[in-house]
C-alpha positions as CSV (number, residue, x, y, z in Angstrom):
1,X,-21.9,-59.8,-24.1
2,X,-20.6,-56.2,-24.1
3,X,-18.2,-55.1,-21.4
4,X,-19.5,-52.8,-18.7
5,X,-17.9,-50.7,-16.0
6,X,-19.2,-49.4,-12.7
7,X,-18.3,-45.7,-12.4
8,X,-18.5,-45.4,-8.7
9,X,-15.6,-47.9,-8.0
10,X,-12.3,-46.6,-7.0
11,X,-10.1,-45.4,-9.9
12,X,-6.9,-46.2,-7.9
13,X,-7.6,-50.0,-8.3
14,X,-5.6,-51.9,-10.9
15,X,-5.8,-55.5,-12.0
16,X,-2.7,-56.3,-10.1
17,X,-4.5,-55.4,-6.8
18,X,-6.8,-57.9,-5.1
19,X,-10.3,-57.8,-6.6
20,X,-11.7,-58.7,-3.1
21,X,-10.0,-58.0,0.1
22,X,-11.4,-59.2,3.4
23,X,-9.9,-58.0,6.7
24,X,-10.6,-59.3,10.2
25,X,-14.1,-60.2,9.1
26,X,-16.6,-61.4,11.7
27,X,-20.2,-62.6,11.4
28,X,-21.9,-63.5,14.6
29,X,-25.5,-64.6,14.8
30,X,-27.3,-64.0,18.1
31,X,-28.7,-67.0,20.0
32,X,-32.0,-66.1,21.8
33,X,-33.7,-67.9,24.7
34,X,-36.9,-67.5,26.8
35,X,-40.2,-65.8,26.2
36,X,-38.5,-62.4,25.9
37,X,-36.0,-63.8,23.3
38,X,-33.1,-62.5,25.3
39,X,-29.7,-62.9,23.6
40,X,-27.7,-65.5,25.6
41,X,-24.8,-66.0,23.2
42,X,-23.6,-65.8,19.6
43,X,-22.8,-68.3,16.8
44,X,-19.3,-67.4,15.7
45,X,-19.9,-68.3,12.0
46,X,-17.0,-66.2,10.7
47,X,-14.5,-65.1,13.3
48,X,-11.6,-62.9,12.2
49,X,-11.0,-63.9,8.5
50,X,-8.3,-62.3,6.4
51,X,-8.6,-63.2,2.7
52,X,-7.7,-61.8,-0.7
53,X,-9.1,-62.9,-4.1
54,X,-7.1,-61.9,-7.1
55,X,-8.8,-60.8,-10.3
56,X,-9.2,-63.6,-12.8
57,X,-8.4,-66.4,-10.3
58,X,-10.5,-69.2,-8.8
59,X,-10.1,-69.3,-5.0
60,X,-11.3,-72.6,-3.6
61,X,-12.8,-72.4,-0.1
62,X,-13.2,-75.8,1.6
63,X,-14.1,-77.2,5.0
64,X,-16.6,-79.4,6.8
65,X,-20.3,-78.5,6.9
66,X,-21.0,-75.6,9.4
67,X,-17.5,-74.1,9.3
68,X,-18.7,-70.8,7.9
69,X,-17.9,-71.1,4.2
70,X,-21.2,-70.1,2.8
71,X,-21.6,-67.3,5.4
72,X,-18.3,-65.9,4.3
73,X,-19.3,-66.0,0.6
74,X,-22.6,-64.4,1.3
75,X,-21.0,-61.7,3.4
76,X,-18.5,-60.9,0.6
77,X,-21.4,-60.3,-1.8
78,X,-23.2,-58.3,0.9
79,X,-26.2,-60.7,1.3
80,X,-25.3,-60.9,5.0
81,X,-24.3,-57.9,7.1
82,X,-20.9,-58.3,8.8
83,X,-20.6,-57.9,12.6
84,X,-17.1,-56.5,12.3
85,X,-14.2,-56.1,9.9
86,X,-14.1,-54.8,6.3
87,X,-14.9,-56.1,2.8
88,X,-13.2,-54.2,-0.1
89,X,-14.1,-54.7,-3.7
90,X,-11.8,-53.2,-6.3
91,X,-10.1,-51.1,-3.6
92,X,-13.3,-49.6,-2.2
93,X,-14.7,-50.4,1.2
94,X,-18.2,-51.9,0.6
95,X,-18.8,-53.1,4.2
96,X,-21.6,-50.6,5.0
97,X,-22.5,-49.1,1.6
98,X,-26.0,-47.7,1.2
99,X,-28.8,-49.5,-0.7
100,X,-28.5,-47.4,-3.9
101,X,-24.7,-47.9,-4.0
102,X,-25.1,-51.6,-3.2
103,X,-27.5,-52.0,-6.1
104,X,-24.9,-50.7,-8.5
105,X,-22.3,-53.1,-7.0
106,X,-24.6,-56.0,-7.7
107,X,-23.9,-55.5,-11.4
108,X,-20.4,-56.6,-10.6
109,X,-21.3,-59.6,-8.3
110,X,-23.4,-62.7,-8.7
111,X,-24.0,-66.0,-7.0
112,X,-24.6,-69.6,-8.0
113,X,-26.5,-71.4,-5.3
114,X,-26.1,-75.0,-4.0
115,X,-29.5,-76.4,-4.6
116,X,-30.7,-76.1,-8.2
117,X,-34.2,-77.1,-7.2
118,X,-34.8,-74.6,-4.4
119,X,-32.9,-71.7,-6.1
120,X,-35.3,-71.4,-9.1
121,X,-38.8,-70.0,-8.7
122,X,-41.2,-72.9,-9.9
123,X,-43.8,-70.3,-11.0
124,X,-41.6,-68.5,-13.4
125,X,-40.5,-69.6,-16.8
126,X,-36.8,-70.0,-17.5
127,X,-36.9,-66.8,-19.6
128,X,-38.4,-64.9,-16.7
129,X,-35.8,-66.3,-14.2
130,X,-32.9,-65.3,-16.4
131,X,-34.5,-62.0,-17.4
132,X,-35.3,-60.9,-13.9
133,X,-31.8,-59.4,-13.1
134,X,-31.8,-57.9,-16.6
135,X,-35.1,-56.1,-15.7
136,X,-33.9,-55.0,-12.2
137,X,-30.8,-53.3,-13.7
138,X,-32.5,-52.0,-16.8
139,X,-30.0,-53.7,-19.1
140,X,-32.4,-54.5,-22.0
141,X,-36.0,-54.5,-23.1
142,X,-38.3,-56.0,-25.7
143,X,-36.6,-58.0,-28.5
144,X,-33.1,-57.1,-27.2
145,X,-34.0,-58.7,-23.8
146,X,-35.4,-61.8,-25.5
147,X,-32.3,-62.2,-27.6
148,X,-30.1,-61.7,-24.6
149,X,-31.9,-64.5,-22.7
150,X,-31.6,-66.8,-25.7
151,X,-27.8,-66.0,-26.0
152,X,-27.3,-66.8,-22.3
153,X,-29.0,-70.2,-22.7
154,X,-26.7,-70.9,-25.7
155,X,-23.6,-69.9,-23.6
156,X,-24.4,-72.4,-20.9
157,X,-25.1,-75.2,-23.4
158,X,-28.9,-75.2,-23.5
159,X,-31.5,-74.8,-26.3
160,X,-32.8,-71.2,-26.5
161,X,-36.3,-72.6,-27.0
162,X,-36.2,-73.7,-23.4
163,X,-36.9,-70.1,-22.3
164,X,-40.7,-70.8,-22.4
165,X,-40.5,-73.9,-20.1
166,X,-40.6,-74.2,-16.3
167,X,-37.9,-75.5,-13.9
168,X,-39.7,-78.7,-13.1
169,X,-39.3,-79.8,-16.7
170,X,-35.5,-80.0,-16.3
171,X,-32.9,-82.3,-14.6
172,X,-30.7,-81.1,-11.7
173,X,-27.7,-80.4,-14.1
174,X,-29.9,-78.5,-16.5
175,X,-31.4,-76.4,-13.6
176,X,-27.9,-75.5,-12.4
177,X,-27.0,-74.4,-16.0
178,X,-30.1,-72.1,-15.8
179,X,-28.8,-70.8,-12.5
180,X,-25.4,-70.1,-14.1
181,X,-27.1,-68.3,-17.0
182,X,-29.0,-66.1,-14.4
183,X,-25.7,-65.3,-12.7
184,X,-24.2,-64.2,-16.0
185,X,-27.1,-62.0,-16.9
186,X,-25.7,-58.9,-15.2
187,X,-22.2,-59.4,-16.7
188,X,-20.5,-59.8,-13.3
189,X,-16.8,-59.6,-12.5
190,X,-17.1,-61.9,-9.4
191,X,-19.2,-65.0,-9.0
192,X,-19.7,-66.8,-5.7
193,X,-20.1,-70.5,-6.4
194,X,-21.7,-71.8,-3.2
195,X,-21.2,-75.6,-3.6
196,X,-22.7,-75.5,-7.1
197,X,-22.1,-79.3,-7.8
198,X,-22.7,-80.9,-4.4
199,X,-26.3,-81.8,-5.2
200,X,-25.5,-83.3,-8.7
201,X,-24.4,-86.7,-9.9
202,X,-20.7,-87.3,-10.3
203,X,-20.8,-87.4,-14.1
204,X,-22.8,-84.1,-14.2
205,X,-20.4,-82.5,-11.7
206,X,-17.5,-82.8,-14.2
207,X,-19.7,-81.1,-16.9
208,X,-20.5,-78.2,-14.7
209,X,-16.9,-77.7,-13.6
210,X,-15.8,-77.7,-17.3
211,X,-18.5,-75.2,-18.1
212,X,-17.4,-72.9,-15.3
213,X,-13.8,-73.0,-16.5
214,X,-14.8,-72.2,-20.1
215,X,-17.0,-69.3,-19.0
216,X,-14.2,-68.0,-16.8
217,X,-11.8,-68.0,-19.8
218,X,-14.4,-66.4,-22.1
219,X,-15.7,-63.6,-19.8
220,X,-12.6,-63.0,-17.6
221,X,-14.5,-64.0,-14.5
222,X,-13.3,-64.4,-10.9
223,X,-14.6,-67.2,-8.8
224,X,-14.9,-67.9,-5.1
225,X,-15.6,-71.7,-5.3
226,X,-17.0,-73.1,-2.1
227,X,-17.0,-76.8,-1.5
228,X,-16.7,-79.3,1.4
229,X,-14.5,-81.8,-0.5
230,X,-10.9,-81.0,-1.4
231,X,-11.0,-83.4,-4.4
232,X,-13.7,-81.3,-6.0
233,X,-11.7,-78.0,-6.0
234,X,-8.5,-79.6,-7.1
235,X,-9.1,-79.2,-10.8
236,X,-10.6,-75.7,-10.8
237,X,-8.8,-73.7,-8.2
238,X,-5.7,-71.6,-8.5
239,X,-5.4,-71.3,-4.7
240,X,-7.2,-73.1,-1.9
241,X,-8.2,-71.8,1.5
242,X,-9.1,-74.3,4.2
243,X,-11.6,-73.2,6.8
244,X,-12.5,-74.6,10.3
245,X,-15.0,-73.2,12.8
246,X,-15.0,-69.7,11.3
247,X,-11.2,-69.3,10.8
248,X,-8.8,-69.9,7.9
249,X,-6.5,-72.7,8.8
250,X,-4.3,-72.8,5.7
251,X,-4.2,-71.1,2.3
252,X,-1.9,-72.1,-0.6
253,X,-1.6,-72.6,-4.3
254,X,-3.4,-75.8,-5.2
255,X,-0.3,-77.8,-6.2
256,X,1.5,-76.9,-3.0
257,X,-1.5,-77.7,-0.7
258,X,-1.9,-81.2,-2.2
259,X,1.8,-82.1,-2.3
260,X,2.8,-80.7,1.1
261,X,0.0,-79.7,3.5
262,X,1.2,-78.0,6.7
263,X,-1.9,-77.8,8.8
264,X,-3.1,-81.1,10.5
265,X,-6.7,-80.3,9.5
266,X,-5.7,-80.0,5.8
267,X,-3.8,-83.3,6.2
268,X,-6.8,-85.1,7.6
269,X,-9.0,-83.8,4.8
270,X,-6.5,-84.9,2.1
271,X,-6.1,-88.4,3.7
272,X,-9.9,-88.9,3.4
273,X,-9.7,-88.6,-0.4
274,X,-9.5,-92.2,-1.9
275,X,-6.7,-93.0,-4.3
276,X,-7.7,-95.0,-7.4
277,X,-5.0,-97.5,-6.9
278,X,-5.7,-100.4,-4.4
279,X,-2.0,-101.0,-3.6
280,X,-1.2,-97.4,-2.8
281,X,-4.6,-97.0,-0.9
282,X,-3.8,-100.1,1.2
283,X,-0.3,-98.9,2.2
284,X,-0.9,-95.2,2.9
285,X,-1.4,-93.9,6.5
286,X,-4.7,-92.3,7.3
287,X,-5.1,-89.3,9.6
288,X,-8.4,-90.0,11.4
289,X,-9.8,-87.2,13.6
290,X,-11.2,-88.0,17.0
291,X,-14.3,-86.4,18.4
292,X,-16.8,-84.0,17.0
293,X,-16.6,-80.4,15.7
294,X,-16.8,-78.0,18.7
295,X,-19.8,-75.7,19.0
296,X,-19.5,-72.4,17.2
297,X,-21.5,-70.8,20.1
298,X,-18.6,-71.6,22.5
299,X,-15.5,-72.3,20.4
300,X,-12.3,-73.6,22.0
301,X,-9.8,-71.2,23.3
302,X,-6.5,-70.8,21.3
303,X,-6.5,-72.9,18.2
304,X,-10.0,-73.9,17.1
305,X,-8.8,-77.3,15.9
306,X,-6.9,-78.3,19.1
307,X,-9.7,-80.4,20.5
308,X,-9.4,-82.8,17.6
309,X,-5.8,-82.3,16.6
310,X,-3.3,-85.3,17.2
311,X,-0.4,-82.8,17.4
312,X,-2.0,-80.4,20.0
313,X,-0.1,-79.3,23.1
314,X,-0.9,-77.1,26.1
315,X,0.3,-74.0,24.2
316,X,-2.4,-74.5,21.6
317,X,-5.1,-73.7,24.2
318,X,-3.4,-70.5,25.3
319,X,-2.9,-68.6,22.1
320,X,-4.5,-68.3,18.7
321,X,-1.9,-69.3,16.0
322,X,-1.4,-66.7,13.3
323,X,-1.3,-67.4,9.6
324,X,2.5,-67.8,9.0
325,X,4.3,-68.2,5.7
326,X,5.6,-71.6,4.7
327,X,6.8,-70.7,1.2
328,X,5.6,-68.7,-1.7
329,X,1.9,-67.8,-1.0
330,X,1.6,-70.7,1.4
331,X,0.4,-69.9,4.9
332,X,-0.9,-72.0,7.8
333,X,-2.1,-71.2,11.3
334,X,-0.4,-73.9,13.3
335,X,2.2,-73.9,16.1
336,X,3.2,-77.5,15.3
337,X,2.8,-77.9,11.5
338,X,3.2,-81.1,9.6
339,X,6.7,-81.9,8.4
């Protein structure tokens, strides 16, 4: 596919700068009550996140369900309006850009959704599904459009003749390949992968991950790969950020995070990953969390994780721990980190 450029983006940006830079980002959803639907509180889905995504890398974003991962990803791509904070793309603040400007930005951004069944319109053919973003951005018409759709199907490992079929004729893995082809149709720089393999069989998960890695190498893509399982992101991510109740708990290169986690929450997630050796699995010590995740409507004071943390002390309830450095690109928000 030919290379494209978006002219409105800041010329001061270089590939050595972060492709995406998120600063103190907050996304609060109002909670209404009564006949008048009066706002009585807010769901703190994302609450003060600082995050950079480098050009060409895969940043894994993991955490339990409801921690705000998908909301963060959708806010980065501007599908959700932020409550506060800033989102920069290629050095330009896109937090509150106007609709016309945002439409041009969508040439640079795309998304792969979690559910390959719900994300495809059952009334459209595969060709129409993939061709829709091509039509919206006026990238090709007629025979050129048809050839582009067929080429995208080839790229994701599907027969070009499938363009005339409907989504219900395909398996879950094939549908997700169609979703990936649709994301590639606008020749994006950044792709938000919102748990793209969680609804698939284990054998198919490996195929989709391998496909995403091959596409990244071929088209110089940048991924924000969202998942709830640390074992899933291990093989695809350059760096991994761990999220809990709207905040980043730890971020580090993949190798460092798995070998020496510093935040107790990361340690508990890693201890839940089974080891394929019964002798080692029997001897190792598990870190089992107590209690349930606190409500995002009224999150705990201080450290969000303190109500379930085995290392928590009184100080943890009084002050929010900042992300502090524990080595090269390794940061954790904990007053009493793991040794």
